[in-house]
Structures are given as structure tokens and as C-alpha cells.
N, C-alpha and C positions, 0 to 999 in steps of 0.2 A: 690215444690221440685223440685229442678235442677236436671237435667238429667245429669247422670255420662258422657254419653256416646256424650252425645253435648257441656258439657264443656270439655271435651277434646281433640274434636273437636275445639271448638275455641280456646285454646290454643297452640295447632299445629303451626295454622297460625303465630298467635303474636309470636311464639318463633323461623319462619323460618324468620319472619322480623327481627328479635333481631339480628339472626345470619347473616342475609343479611347485613344488617347495619353495625355490626361491619367487618364483609369480605370486606367490602369497606370503610371502617374507616382504615382499616389494612393496604389495599392495595393501596390506597390512599397515607399513612401517609409514608411506604415504599419508594413507587414511589416516591415524592418529596424530601424524603433525597439524593436519587439517583440520580435525577434533579440540586438537589440544589448542587449537586458533580460536576456536568459539570459544572451548568451554573456556579458557582463564580466566579472557576480561569477565565474562557474568562472574565468576567465581570470585575473582577481584572485588567487581560491586556487590555483593550479596554478604560477604564472609569477613569485610575489612571492618565491619561494623557493628554494632551491636543494637537489640529493640529499644533501648534508653536511649542512644544518640538519635535513631534512625525517627521516633519521635518526636526529638527539639528538635530536628532538624525540621518536620514537616511543620513547625510550630512558626517557622519564618515568617514576619507579614505579607511577603510578598508570593508566600504561597499559595494561598484563599481567593486572592483577587486572579492568579493566573490559572488555578485549575477551575475556578469560572468561567473565565471567560475560553478557555479552551474547551469545554465541554459546549460551553453556548456557539460558540463559532464553528466545532466542528460538526455535531449538530444538525445547523444551519445550511452548510457547505455538504454533507449529506442528503439532506430532505433536497437541496439543488442540483446534484449529482443524479438522484434517481428520478428524479423527478424531470429533467429535462434527457439522461443517458438512457432512460429504459426505452422510448421513442425512437433515437438515434438509434440506437442495437438491433428493434426490428425493423427498422429501416435498412440497415448496413448488413443484417443478416439475409434478406431477404432478394440483397441485389447484387450479383456478382459481377456487373462490367468493370471495366478498366479504370473508369471514370470513380465510382465507389467505391473501390479499395484503395484506390489511392487516399479518398478522405477516410475511410479504416486507419491507414498508416499514419496518416497526419494526424489523429486523434490522440495516436498510443505517443507521441511526440513528445509530453513531454516526461516520460517514462524515464525519457534517455540523458535529455539536458541536462546539463550542471544547475545545481538552482541559484548560482548566481545570473545565470543565463536566464532563468527562469524572472528569476527580480525586475534583472535589466527591460524584458520584455512586456511583462506587467506596468512597469513606470513608463516605457515608450509606447504601450497601447492606449491607458486610464491616467497616466499623469497631466498635471497642467499642459505642459507642450507633448502629449501625447495624442496620436491618432484622435480619440474620440474626448480629448482634454477640452480643447474648446466648446465643444457639445455641453458638453456636463457642466463647464461654469459656466455657462450662459443660463444655467435651470438651476443653480446655484449649489451644484453638488460637486462637494472635492472628493475624492475617492482616497490618496494615497493618507497613509499613517492615522487612518482609524479604522473599525474594524469589522466594517465592509472589505477594507482592504483585506484583512487577516482572510475573511471570506473566500474573499476572490482566488487569493494565494492558495486556497487549503482547495478547493476546488479544481483551480487548474493541476493539481501535483494530485490529487486522488481521481479526479475522473477518470484516466483512462483503465485504472483496473477494474471499476465495475462497470465500463462498455466493453471492454474484452469479454469479461465472464459472462454478460450478457449475449453478445455475439454466438460465443459458443455453446451456449446452451436453446438459443433460440433456432441457432444450427442443426444442432441434434433435432429437435422435433420432426415428430412423422408430421407430413404433411399429409396425409391421409385422413388423421383426425382430425385439423382444419378442417378440410374438403366435408365430411361427416356433418360437421357441426352449420356448416355454412348452406348445406343441404335442407339441413334440419327446420331451415328460416334464423337462424344465428345474424344479428349484424354483424358486423367487424369489429367494430366495439367490444359486442358482447362477449364472439369469440376471443378477442384478446386478453377481457378481465375477468371471465368467466373459465378457459379454458387451457390460454398460452401461459399466463402467470401462474396458476395453482401448480401445474408442473414443472413450472422452472424457479418455483419458490428458492428452492434450496440454494440452487447454484446463483441464484440475484442475492440472496441473503450471505453467500459467502462473498460472492464481490462486493458485496457494499463496506462488509467486516473490511476487506480488503483493503478498500477506499478510504475508509474511518481510519483506518489506523496507519496508514500515510499522511492523512490529514494531520494525525493526532504528532504524529514526529517531526514536520513541516518545521521546515529551520531557514534555512537560505532566503527564500523567495520569500517569506515571513518579514524577515529583516530586512530586505533591501525596497520591500515596497509597503512595506506597514510599518515598520519601525520597532522601538522596542521601548517604548513607554508603558512604564507598568502602572498597572490597574486599569491598562486602556488598549492596550495594542501587546500587552508584553503575555505571550503564551506561556504554554510549561515547557517549553525548550529555549525558549528564549530567556524562562527565566532562571534554568540549568546554567546557560550560558553565564546570566549575570553574575549568579551566585558561586558560579566558579574563582571568580575573579577574588574573593571575598571571606567567602564561608563553604570549605569543602563539604561539609557537614549535608549544607541543605542542600547544595548541589545532586552528592550521593543520595540524599531520600528520596528528591524527585526522580532520578535517574533509575532507583528501585521501586518508585511508583510505576513508572511508565513503562519499564520491566517487566513487572507482573502484569498490567492490562496487555502487553504485548504477547505474552504466551497465553494468557487467558484466550482473546483472541483466537493465536493459531489453534487450542485443543480443541474449541470451539467450533473452529474453521472443518477440522480434520474430523470430530465425529457429526458434523449436520453432512460431508460427502458421504459417510458409511452408511446412513441413514437412508 
């Protein structure tokens, strides 16, 4: 006769193996679905063209002006983000009160705002009838539908990525290092530029790269606030949108260029964080 206890004991490991196998199959299947949802569009973008067609698309007359404008405006935006965002992040990292935490949350708001809302917000802030519109008009400055509007839109959407990365790395700094530098006679600016920045430079570079990548791909806010004027406010994403209406080859070529840039940035960031 079989022992009921030993029989139950033998059934339990088998049940666990079956449950483990079912869990692995379910997890693997769901993971494969998401992986395919990411991989198939990328594969469709890359493998449905030829090098000759890619080159032909990049020779479209709208490509070169859009590329020059995108590089100029995103670099200007990045300089603005780093120049203003670094001191802001330092202040927010060293303040722990409820009011400063609210400011930190507020700075992150553009990350979750829909692009259309961001565009409307910029118009109502800097447009002719916006909050600062009359003041700007009084000194002869009109921001909407200019290159400056492109820079502002890119700064608005890209700044939170750099600021949050800077806050995170500043908070991880060992306060004893800063205290030692101060006791040795270093001024606050010298401590910041010779101690804080060198220690945090890898994370700051990663945040700057993410901010630049977000500015590079900005579409909605730029379209609503700066318009889509060829050679004036038409960035690469807007050029893709325009080309899609008439020449899919050009739109695909520009999309592949942005895809390669985005992938290179991600690889660079990952390598930088490992260093």
C-alpha cells in the first residue's frame, strides 16, 4: 500500500514544477509580445528601404535646412538647460522643505504634459496676448513663429530630464567631502566647480544627453508655438511630418537618421553610467 503522506509529498514538487513552468511560459509570452511591439516598427522603418533610396531621400531640399536648424536650436536649448538647470538642481538638492519639494515636482511637470498643452501654454505665456506678450511687444520682441520660439519649446520639454538627473547625483554626494573642502579654505563657488561638478560629471552628461534627445524629437509644442515654416522653424520632426504628406521616402530617411542618433545616445549613456 502506498503511503498517503509520501504520496502527497511527491505530488507537491510536481505541482510546483508545473506552476513554475506555467509561470515561465506566461512571462516569456507576455515579454515576447512587448518586445515585438517595440522591434517590429523599428524593423519596418529600417528594412523597408535600400541605401540608394535612403540617400535619395536625404537629398530632398528640405532636409539640409531642417538639419541645420535642429542642430542650432537644440544646442542653444541644451546650453540654456545646463546653464540655468545646474544651479537650480543644486538648490533643490540641498533644500528638503515641503515648499522646495513642490518646486521640484513643478519643474517635472513638462514631462507629463501632452505636447498640445505645452504648445498652448507657451503661446499663452509668450504670445502677443499672453502673460509677457505686451511687455515683449513694447520692446519690439515677438517670439511666436521664430527660431527663439523653437528654442523655448525645446527647453521647456527637455529641461526636466537634466534637472532631475542633476538633483539625483547632487543628493548622492558625500557631505563630508564638501565639508573638508570648505575647512581647507575653498570658497563655495570653488567647491562647486572643482569638487561637485567633477564628481557628478558623468551623471550630468547623461542627463544632458537625455535632455538633448528630448529636444531633438520635440514636435507638438514646436508646431503650435513656432509653426512649421521651412528654413525658419521647421525642425527634423516637423520635416518628417511635412514629407509624410508627399514623399514617404524622405520621411523614412529622416526617421532613420533620428533613430540612429537616438540609439547612439542611449548606448553612450549606458557606457557612461558603467564607467
